[in-house]
TORKOL-4160 file (C-alpha; in steps of 0.2 Angstrom, whole numbers, padded with zeros to 4 digits, m for minus):
70
<pt num="1" X="0253" Y="0666" Z="m0049"/>
<pt num="2" X="0236" Y="0675" Z="m0051"/>
<pt num="3" X="0233" Y="0693" Z="m0046"/>
<pt num="4" X="0217" Y="0697" Z="m0036"/>
<pt num="5" X="0212" Y="0715" Z="m0036"/>
<pt num="6" X="0203" Y="0722" Z="m0021"/>
<pt num="7" X="0195" Y="0739" Z="m0018"/>
<pt num="8" X="0197" Y="0740" Z="0001"/>
<pt num="9" X="0212" Y="0742" Z="0012"/>
<pt num="10" X="0212" Y="0723" Z="0017"/>
<pt num="11" X="0202" Y="0707" Z="0015"/>
<pt num="12" X="0201" Y="0693" Z="0028"/>
<pt num="13" X="0210" Y="0677" Z="0023"/>
<pt num="14" X="0195" Y="0666" Z="0023"/>
<pt num="15" X="0185" Y="0678" Z="0012"/>
<pt num="16" X="0200" Y="0680" Z="0000"/>
<pt num="17" X="0201" Y="0661" Z="m0002"/>
<pt num="18" X="0183" Y="0661" Z="m0007"/>
<pt num="19" X="0184" Y="0677" Z="m0018"/>
<pt num="20" X="0199" Y="0670" Z="m0027"/>
<pt num="21" X="0190" Y="0653" Z="m0030"/>
<pt num="22" X="0204" Y="0644" Z="m0021"/>
<pt num="23" X="0190" Y="0635" Z="m0011"/>
<pt num="24" X="0171" Y="0632" Z="m0015"/>
<pt num="25" X="0164" Y="0637" Z="0002"/>
<pt num="26" X="0167" Y="0646" Z="0019"/>
<pt num="27" X="0168" Y="0629" Z="0027"/>
<pt num="28" X="0181" Y="0623" Z="0016"/>
<pt num="29" X="0191" Y="0639" Z="0019"/>
<pt num="30" X="0190" Y="0637" Z="0038"/>
<pt num="31" X="0195" Y="0618" Z="0037"/>
<pt num="32" X="0211" Y="0621" Z="0027"/>
<pt num="33" X="0216" Y="0636" Z="0037"/>
<pt num="34" X="0214" Y="0627" Z="0053"/>
<pt num="35" X="0224" Y="0612" Z="0046"/>
<pt num="36" X="0239" Y="0623" Z="0042"/>
<pt num="37" X="0237" Y="0621" Z="0023"/>
<pt num="38" X="0237" Y="0640" Z="0019"/>
<pt num="39" X="0253" Y="0650" Z="0017"/>
<pt num="40" X="0253" Y="0669" Z="0019"/>
<pt num="41" X="0269" Y="0677" Z="0012"/>
<pt num="42" X="0277" Y="0660" Z="0013"/>
<pt num="43" X="0273" Y="0656" Z="0031"/>
<pt num="44" X="0259" Y="0645" Z="0038"/>
<pt num="45" X="0244" Y="0655" Z="0044"/>
<pt num="46" X="0230" Y="0647" Z="0055"/>
<pt num="47" X="0220" Y="0663" Z="0058"/>
<pt num="48" X="0204" Y="0664" Z="0047"/>
<pt num="49" X="0203" Y="0683" Z="0051"/>
<pt num="50" X="0221" Y="0687" Z="0046"/>
<pt num="51" X="0220" Y="0704" Z="0036"/>
<pt num="52" X="0228" Y="0702" Z="0019"/>
<pt num="53" X="0234" Y="0718" Z="0011"/>
<pt num="54" X="0241" Y="0724" Z="m0005"/>
<pt num="55" X="0257" Y="0715" Z="m0010"/>
<pt num="56" X="0253" Y="0699" Z="0001"/>
<pt num="57" X="0254" Y="0682" Z="m0007"/>
<pt num="58" X="0242" Y="0668" Z="m0002"/>
<pt num="59" X="0244" Y="0650" Z="m0007"/>
<pt num="60" X="0237" Y="0633" Z="m0003"/>
<pt num="61" X="0251" Y="0620" Z="0000"/>
<pt num="62" X="0253" Y="0610" Z="m0016"/>
<pt num="63" X="0240" Y="0621" Z="m0024"/>
<pt num="64" X="0237" Y="0638" Z="m0032"/>
<pt num="65" X="0245" Y="0655" Z="m0027"/>
<pt num="66" X="0237" Y="0672" Z="m0028"/>
<pt num="67" X="0245" Y="0690" Z="m0025"/>
<pt num="68" X="0233" Y="0704" Z="m0019"/>
<pt num="69" X="0234" Y="0720" Z="m0028"/>
<pt num="70" X="0224" Y="0736" Z="m0027"/>
């Protein structure tokens, strides 16, 4: 698991996927989120604008996982 440091209260899910280099573009982030391939704290999340806060974990099914730290 990789730790991603943010300097704000939260980061939106689609932005985090790009920031953490889990996807190469915003379009790719949108597609995998809508397809139900992203887990937030172990549960499928289909909301692109979901606020990810310190301590949350985000992973792509059968892929990388990141934990948000401040």
